[in-house]
C-alpha positions as CSV (number, residue, x, y, z in Angstrom):
1,M,3.8,-28.6,-4.7
2,R,3.1,-26.2,-1.8
3,T,1.4,-27.7,1.2
4,V,-1.8,-26.2,2.7
5,L,-2.6,-26.9,6.2
6,Q,-6.0,-28.4,6.8
7,D,-6.7,-27.5,10.4
8,D,-10.5,-26.8,11.0
9,Q,-9.5,-24.6,13.9
10,R,-7.6,-22.2,11.6
11,I,-9.0,-22.3,8.2
12,M,-12.4,-20.7,7.6
13,N,-13.9,-21.1,4.1
14,F,-17.2,-20.4,2.7
15,E,-18.6,-23.8,3.4
16,R,-17.8,-23.6,7.2
17,L,-19.3,-20.0,7.1
18,R,-22.7,-21.4,6.1
19,R,-23.0,-22.9,9.5
20,R,-22.0,-19.9,11.6
21,T,-23.5,-16.6,12.4
22,I,-21.6,-13.9,10.5
23,A,-21.0,-10.1,10.8
24,I,-19.0,-7.9,8.5
25,W,-17.3,-5.1,10.4
26,G,-16.7,-2.0,8.3
27,Y,-18.1,-1.2,4.8
28,G,-15.2,0.2,2.8
29,A,-14.3,-1.5,-0.4
30,E,-13.3,-4.7,1.4
31,G,-16.5,-4.8,3.4
32,Q,-18.5,-4.3,0.3
33,A,-16.7,-7.0,-1.5
34,A,-17.2,-9.3,1.4
35,L,-21.0,-8.8,1.5
36,A,-21.2,-9.2,-2.2
37,A,-19.4,-12.4,-2.2
38,L,-21.4,-13.9,0.7
39,R,-24.6,-13.0,-1.0
40,R,-23.5,-14.7,-4.2
41,R,-22.7,-17.9,-2.2
42,M,-25.4,-17.7,0.5
43,P,-28.4,-15.6,-0.9
44,D,-30.8,-17.0,1.9
45,K,-28.6,-16.6,4.9
46,P,-29.1,-13.9,7.5
47,L,-26.1,-11.6,7.7
48,N,-25.0,-8.7,9.9
49,L,-23.2,-5.4,9.2
50,I,-21.5,-3.4,11.7
51,I,-20.9,0.3,10.8
52,S,-21.5,3.8,12.2
53,E,-24.7,5.7,12.0
54,A,-22.9,8.2,9.6
55,E,-21.9,5.3,7.4
56,A,-25.3,3.6,7.4
57,A,-26.9,6.9,6.3
58,K,-24.9,6.8,3.1
59,W,-26.4,3.4,1.9
60,D,-29.8,1.9,1.2
61,F,-29.8,-1.7,2.6
62,S,-33.6,-2.1,2.2
63,T,-33.1,-4.4,-0.8
64,D,-31.6,-7.0,1.4
65,P,-34.1,-8.0,4.0
66,L,-31.9,-10.6,5.5
67,L,-29.1,-8.1,6.4
68,T,-29.3,-6.5,9.8
69,V,-27.3,-3.2,10.2
70,H,-25.8,-2.5,13.7
71,T,-24.8,1.1,14.4
72,D,-24.0,0.9,18.1
73,Q,-20.3,1.3,19.1
74,P,-18.9,-2.2,18.9
75,D,-18.0,-3.8,22.3
76,A,-17.3,-7.2,23.6
77,G,-21.0,-7.9,24.2
78,M,-22.0,-6.9,20.7
79,L,-19.2,-8.7,18.8
80,S,-19.4,-12.0,20.8
81,Q,-22.9,-12.5,19.4
82,F,-21.3,-13.6,16.2
83,Q,-19.3,-16.6,15.6
84,V,-17.2,-15.1,12.7
85,I,-16.5,-11.5,12.2
86,I,-15.1,-10.4,8.8
87,K,-13.3,-7.3,9.6
88,S,-12.0,-4.4,7.4
89,P,-8.2,-4.2,7.2
90,G,-8.1,-0.7,8.8
91,I,-9.4,-2.2,12.1
92,S,-6.5,-3.4,14.1
93,P,-6.9,-6.9,15.6
94,Y,-4.9,-6.0,18.7
95,G,-6.2,-5.0,22.1
96,E,-8.2,-5.9,25.1
97,L,-11.5,-5.8,23.1
98,F,-10.3,-8.4,20.7
99,D,-8.8,-10.6,23.4
100,W,-12.2,-10.7,25.2
101,V,-14.1,-11.5,22.0
102,R,-11.8,-14.2,21.1
103,F,-12.0,-15.6,24.6
104,R,-15.8,-15.8,24.3
105,G,-15.3,-18.0,21.2
106,S,-15.7,-15.6,18.3
107,R,-13.3,-15.5,15.5
108,F,-12.0,-12.6,13.4
109,I,-11.0,-13.1,9.7
110,S,-10.4,-10.9,6.7
111,G,-11.6,-10.8,3.1
112,T,-8.0,-11.5,2.0
113,Q,-7.7,-14.5,4.2
114,L,-11.1,-15.9,3.0
115,W,-10.0,-15.4,-0.7
116,F,-6.9,-17.5,-0.1
117,T,-8.9,-20.4,1.3
118,E,-10.5,-20.6,-2.1
119,H,-7.3,-20.1,-4.1
120,A,-4.6,-21.8,-2.1
121,Q,-3.1,-23.7,-5.0
122,D,-3.2,-20.7,-7.4
123,R,0.1,-19.1,-8.3
124,S,0.3,-16.0,-6.3
125,I,2.9,-13.2,-6.3
126,C,2.3,-11.3,-3.0
127,I,4.1,-8.0,-2.9
128,T,4.6,-5.9,0.3
129,G,6.8,-3.1,1.5
130,T,6.7,0.2,3.1
131,K,6.8,2.0,-0.2
132,G,6.8,1.1,-3.8
133,K,4.4,-1.9,-3.6
134,S,1.7,-0.4,-6.0
135,T,4.1,0.5,-8.5
136,V,6.0,-2.8,-8.4
137,S,2.7,-4.8,-8.4
138,A,1.5,-2.9,-11.5
139,M,5.0,-3.3,-13.3
140,V,5.0,-7.1,-12.6
141,A,1.4,-7.4,-14.1
142,H,2.5,-5.4,-17.0
143,L,5.5,-7.5,-17.7
144,L,3.6,-10.8,-17.3
145,R,0.9,-9.6,-19.7
146,S,3.6,-8.6,-22.2
147,A,4.8,-12.2,-21.9
148,G,1.4,-13.4,-22.9
149,Q,0.5,-14.6,-19.4
150,R,-3.1,-14.1,-18.3
151,T,-2.7,-12.1,-15.2
152,A,-4.8,-10.7,-12.2
153,L,-3.8,-7.5,-10.5
154,A,-5.7,-7.0,-7.2
155,G,-5.4,-6.5,-3.4
156,N,-4.5,-3.3,-1.7
157,I,-3.7,-1.6,-5.0
158,G,-7.4,-0.9,-5.5
159,M,-9.4,-4.0,-6.1
160,P,-10.4,-6.3,-3.2
161,L,-9.5,-10.0,-3.9
162,L,-13.1,-11.1,-3.2
163,E,-14.2,-9.2,-6.3
164,L,-12.3,-11.8,-8.2
165,L,-13.5,-14.9,-6.3
166,E,-14.6,-17.1,-9.2
167,P,-12.8,-15.9,-12.5
168,D,-13.5,-17.7,-15.7
169,P,-11.2,-18.4,-17.1
170,A,-8.7,-18.3,-14.3
171,P,-5.5,-16.3,-14.5
172,E,-2.1,-18.0,-14.8
173,W,-0.7,-15.6,-12.2
174,W,-2.1,-13.5,-9.4
175,V,-0.3,-10.3,-8.7
176,I,-1.4,-9.2,-5.2
177,E,-0.4,-6.0,-3.3
178,L,-0.7,-6.5,0.4
179,S,-0.5,-3.8,3.0
180,S,0.8,-4.6,6.5
181,F,-2.8,-4.8,7.7
182,Q,-3.3,-7.6,5.2
183,T,-0.2,-9.6,5.7
184,V,-0.9,-10.2,9.3
185,E,-4.2,-11.8,8.2
186,L,-2.9,-14.1,5.6
187,G,-3.5,-17.2,7.8
188,D,-2.0,-20.3,6.2
189,A,-1.6,-18.7,2.7
190,V,1.7,-19.7,1.0
191,P,2.6,-17.5,-2.0
192,A,4.4,-18.8,-4.9
193,V,6.5,-15.7,-4.9
194,A,6.7,-13.5,-1.8
195,V,8.2,-10.0,-2.2
196,V,9.4,-7.6,0.4
197,L,10.5,-4.4,-1.0
198,N,11.7,-2.5,2.1
199,L,11.0,-2.3,5.8
200,S,10.4,1.2,7.4
201,P,8.1,1.3,10.5
202,E,4.7,2.8,9.9
203,H,1.1,2.4,11.1
204,L,2.3,1.9,14.7
205,D,-1.0,3.0,16.0
206,W,-2.4,-0.2,14.3
207,H,0.4,-2.6,15.0
208,G,1.2,-1.4,18.5
209,D,5.0,-1.2,18.3
210,V,7.9,-1.5,15.9
211,E,8.7,-5.2,16.7
212,R,5.2,-6.2,15.9
213,Y,5.1,-4.2,12.7
214,Y,8.2,-6.1,11.5
215,S,6.6,-9.5,12.5
216,D,3.3,-8.7,10.8
217,K,4.9,-7.4,7.6
218,L,7.1,-10.4,7.2
219,K,4.3,-12.9,7.6
220,V,4.1,-12.7,3.8
221,L,7.1,-14.9,3.7
222,A,5.0,-17.7,5.3
223,G,7.8,-18.8,7.5
224,G,10.0,-19.5,4.5
225,R,7.4,-21.9,2.9
226,A,7.0,-19.7,-0.2
227,D,8.5,-21.1,-3.4
228,V,10.8,-18.1,-3.6
229,A,11.2,-14.9,-1.8
230,V,12.3,-11.7,-3.6
231,L,14.1,-9.4,-1.1
232,N,15.9,-6.0,-1.3
233,A,19.5,-6.5,-0.6
234,D,19.8,-2.8,0.2
235,D,17.6,-3.0,3.2
236,P,19.8,-4.1,6.3
237,E,16.7,-4.6,8.5
238,L,15.0,-6.9,5.9
239,I,18.1,-8.9,5.2
240,K,18.8,-9.5,8.9
241,R,15.3,-10.6,9.6
242,S,15.1,-12.9,6.4
243,A,18.4,-14.5,7.0
244,D,16.9,-17.9,7.4
245,I,15.1,-17.8,4.0
246,E,16.9,-20.3,1.7
247,R,15.1,-19.9,-1.6
248,R,15.4,-16.2,-2.5
249,V,16.3,-13.7,-5.3
250,L,18.0,-10.4,-4.3
251,F,17.6,-7.2,-6.1
252,N,19.7,-4.0,-5.5
253,H,22.6,-6.5,-5.4
254,G,25.5,-6.7,-7.8
255,S,24.9,-10.2,-8.8
256,G,21.3,-9.6,-9.7
257,W,19.1,-6.6,-10.9
258,H,20.6,-3.3,-9.7
259,V,21.2,0.2,-10.7
260,A,24.7,1.4,-11.8
261,D,26.0,4.4,-13.6
262,G,22.5,5.4,-15.0
263,W,21.6,1.8,-16.1
264,I,19.4,-1.0,-15.0
265,C,21.7,-3.9,-14.9
266,D,21.5,-7.7,-14.4
267,G,24.8,-8.6,-12.9
268,A,27.5,-7.1,-15.2
269,E,25.2,-6.6,-18.1
270,Q,23.6,-3.2,-18.8
271,V,20.0,-3.8,-19.8
272,L,18.0,-0.5,-19.7
273,A,19.1,3.1,-19.5
274,T,17.3,4.8,-16.6
275,A,16.9,7.9,-18.8
276,D,14.6,5.8,-21.1
277,L,12.2,4.8,-18.3
278,P,8.8,6.4,-17.8
279,L,9.4,6.7,-14.1
280,R,11.4,9.3,-12.3
281,G,13.5,9.0,-9.2
282,A,16.1,6.6,-7.8
283,H,13.4,4.9,-5.7
284,N,11.5,4.1,-8.9
285,H,14.7,2.7,-10.6
286,S,15.0,0.4,-7.7
287,N,11.3,-0.6,-8.1
288,V,12.1,-1.6,-11.7
289,C,14.9,-3.8,-10.4
290,A,12.4,-5.4,-8.0
291,A,9.8,-6.0,-10.7
292,L,12.4,-7.6,-13.0
293,A,13.7,-9.8,-10.1
294,V,10.1,-11.0,-9.6
295,I,9.8,-11.9,-13.3
296,E,13.0,-13.8,-13.0
297,A,11.6,-15.6,-10.0
298,C,8.6,-16.6,-12.0
299,G,11.0,-18.5,-14.4
300,L,10.5,-16.0,-17.3
301,D,13.1,-14.1,-19.3
302,A,13.4,-10.9,-17.4
303,R,16.1,-9.5,-19.7
304,G,14.0,-10.0,-22.9
305,L,10.8,-8.7,-21.2
306,A,12.6,-5.5,-19.7
307,R,12.0,-3.6,-23.0
308,H,8.3,-3.5,-22.3
309,L,8.8,-1.3,-19.3
310,S,9.0,1.7,-21.8
311,S,5.3,1.3,-22.3
312,F,4.4,1.1,-18.7
313,K,2.2,3.9,-17.6
314,P,3.2,5.4,-14.1
315,L,0.6,5.3,-11.4
316,P,-1.3,8.4,-10.4
317,H,-0.4,10.3,-7.2
318,R,3.0,9.1,-7.4
319,L,5.5,11.9,-8.4
320,Q,2.7,12.9,-10.8
321,L,3.1,16.2,-12.7
322,V,-0.2,18.1,-12.3
323,G,0.7,21.1,-14.3
324,D,3.0,24.1,-14.9
325,A,2.2,27.7,-14.1
326,Q,4.3,30.9,-13.9
327,G,7.6,29.0,-13.6
328,R,6.5,26.5,-11.1
329,R,5.8,22.7,-11.6
330,Y,3.1,21.2,-9.3
331,V,3.9,17.6,-8.5
332,N,1.4,15.3,-6.7
333,D,3.0,12.7,-4.6
334,S,0.0,12.2,-2.3
335,I,0.7,8.5,-2.0
336,A,3.8,9.2,0.1
337,T,2.6,8.2,3.6
338,T,5.9,7.7,5.4
339,P,8.7,10.1,6.1
340,A,11.1,7.7,4.2
341,A,8.9,8.0,1.1
342,T,9.0,11.9,1.3
343,L,12.8,11.8,1.5
344,Q,12.9,9.6,-1.6
345,A,10.7,11.9,-3.5
346,L,12.8,14.9,-2.8
347,K,15.8,13.0,-4.2
348,A,14.0,13.0,-7.5
349,F,14.2,16.7,-7.7
350,S,18.0,17.1,-6.5
351,G,19.4,20.4,-7.6
352,E,16.0,22.2,-8.2
353,P,14.3,24.6,-5.9
354,V,11.6,22.6,-4.2
355,A,8.8,23.8,-1.7
356,L,7.8,20.7,0.1
357,L,4.3,20.2,1.5
358,V,4.3,17.8,4.5
359,G,2.0,16.5,7.3
360,G,-1.3,14.6,7.7
361,Y,-2.7,12.1,10.1
362,D,-0.6,11.5,13.1
363,R,-0.1,7.8,13.7
364,G,2.6,7.9,16.2
365,L,5.8,7.9,14.1
366,D,8.9,9.6,15.3
367,W,9.9,12.3,12.7
368,S,13.3,13.1,14.4
369,D,15.3,11.1,11.9
370,F,13.5,12.7,9.0
371,A,14.2,16.2,10.4
372,R,18.0,15.4,10.8
373,K,18.1,14.0,7.3
374,L,16.2,16.9,5.7
375,T,18.4,19.4,7.6
376,A,21.6,17.9,6.0
377,N,20.2,18.8,2.6
378,P,17.1,21.0,3.0
379,P,14.8,22.0,0.2
380,A,14.1,25.7,-0.6
381,A,11.0,25.7,1.6
382,V,9.0,23.4,3.8
383,V,5.2,24.0,4.5
384,G,3.6,22.0,7.3
385,V,-0.1,21.2,7.0
386,G,-2.3,20.8,10.0
387,E,-1.3,19.9,13.5
388,Q,1.2,17.3,12.6
389,G,2.7,19.5,9.9
390,A,3.2,22.2,12.5
391,R,5.0,19.8,14.7
392,I,7.3,18.7,11.9
393,I,8.2,22.3,11.2
394,D,8.9,22.8,15.0
395,L,11.4,19.8,14.6
396,L,13.0,21.4,11.6
397,A,13.4,24.7,13.3
398,A,15.0,23.0,16.2
399,Q,17.5,21.5,13.8
400,G,18.5,24.9,12.6
401,I,16.6,25.4,9.4
402,D,16.0,29.1,8.7
403,E,12.5,30.0,9.9
404,N,12.2,32.0,6.7
405,Q,12.1,28.7,4.8
406,L,9.3,27.4,7.0
407,R,5.7,27.9,7.2
408,R,2.8,26.4,9.2
409,C,-0.7,26.2,7.5
410,A,-4.0,25.0,8.7
411,D,-5.0,23.4,5.4
412,L,-3.8,22.3,2.0
413,H,-5.2,25.2,0.0
414,S,-3.3,27.8,2.2
415,A,-0.3,25.5,2.2
416,V,-0.1,25.7,-1.7
417,R,-0.4,29.5,-1.5
418,A,2.4,29.7,1.1
419,A,4.6,27.4,-1.1
420,E,4.1,29.7,-4.0
421,Q,5.2,32.8,-2.0
422,L,8.3,30.9,-0.9
423,V,9.3,29.5,-4.3
424,E,8.9,31.8,-7.4
425,Q,10.4,29.3,-9.8
426,G,10.9,25.5,-9.1
427,V,8.8,22.6,-7.9
428,I,5.8,22.7,-5.5
429,L,5.8,19.2,-4.1
430,L,3.1,17.6,-2.3
431,S,4.7,14.6,-0.5
432,P,3.1,14.5,2.9
433,G,4.8,11.6,4.5
434,A,1.5,10.8,6.4
435,P,-1.9,9.4,5.7
436,S,-4.7,11.8,4.8
437,F,-7.3,10.7,7.3
438,D,-7.1,13.9,9.2
439,A,-8.7,15.9,6.5
440,F,-9.4,13.5,3.5
441,T,-10.9,10.1,2.9
442,D,-7.8,8.9,1.2
443,Y,-4.7,9.8,-0.8
444,R,-6.7,10.2,-4.0
445,Q,-9.0,12.9,-2.6
446,R,-5.9,14.7,-1.1
447,G,-4.2,14.7,-4.4
448,A,-7.3,16.0,-6.2
449,A,-7.5,18.8,-3.6
450,F,-3.9,19.6,-4.3
451,A,-4.5,19.9,-8.0
452,S,-7.5,22.1,-7.4
453,A,-5.6,24.4,-5.1
454,A,-2.9,24.7,-7.6
455,G,-5.5,25.8,-10.2
456,F,-5.6,22.6,-12.1
457,E,-9.1,21.3,-11.0
458,Q,-10.0,20.4,-14.5
459,I,-6.9,18.0,-14.8
460,E,-7.9,14.2,-14.8
461,L,-5.4,12.7,-12.4
462,G,-6.4,9.1,-13.7
463,E,-6.9,5.7,-12.2
464,I,-4.6,2.8,-11.9
465,E,-4.7,0.9,-15.2
466,G,-4.7,-2.8,-15.4
467,L,-6.7,-3.8,-12.3
468,G,-8.5,-7.0,-12.6
469,I,-7.8,-9.9,-15.0
470,S,-6.4,-9.6,-18.6
């Protein structure tokens, strides 16, 4: 039995929220789920919502007379009016503003943290990592359901946990994808299975520095209190930083689930041919090993269930073939928001002419290592999108890549046209290596814009299947 700390100063549940003044800061999917959950539990309680004027104009809040909407720029004076502030994951909890508000006695929590106070004893599989976490989460849920287990799939993958606050009947397993924004806010939550797929610094503008990024990401391990940790043996930084974890299952290790000679292997036994999998690329084969290691950690027959991966449907915006035209294949990998993810995507098309579209929102990452690795085995062409894309192209040019292989474009549409001029036959690959916030609301909108620019605007890119409980 896992222990749950009962410290009134640390745990904030719905019952304690009833006695406090509350504000929700941000009204994306998490903020909407938080307001809905509070209203179900506390229909007569005054609540506050902090959003921008532009956001407020998109919504009609007149049906909730007990909701006060604040559109001024949040400062210490405003925030300290509230005893508890439920903030959206994208708002970093670090900085002088937060220090002042905490000093004045206010407290910041998250929807994820609030959900865990209600489900502390449920069997949760918490999956994080710089890349692959959505695919692995969906595969784990698929395999558990194939084993006849009632399973929830939620979290950062596309369904806020607070949307599943009171399921009836409850699932046997919760498969929860967590971003590094969410792992830092887990509080005293202790997963049954904690999964870390890889560590590659990202979101440094949010975390502040590399060391804090590592610390925040690894909070999913709950200080070693999880029943079992599933870890990538092929990630030296991860293995070094989790050396004190006793109860663990390793994947990408010869004694467990790993890839060898075109096979997914469990130890010395060949279980699945990679050619038979519906997922392309070495990184996805590693994801398969991770998912099977998680199933093993759950105490189920991973070898017996592995055959069900043949019916797994790959997630959209992840090496997704949008269409073929005039000898070119257009591949949407808009989900790639780190340089490391882009390098992995390129490996999936080794030996083929590729025009890579790269660039997006600049969050302070150093692209020098990316430039060096790309120069060692460059694609046929690289097109940089926006300001950051232009800086990446400058780095590549400084590494000695022929300027004739490089282009700088202001937007995604012109980038697709430039890629088509550079590669007459081959792959046009959108794998930006950066978030989309400079030009799009999210990676989905960016992927749809890529499909439209390529001439496939009528193509249905699809949604992630299996969200929720089944």
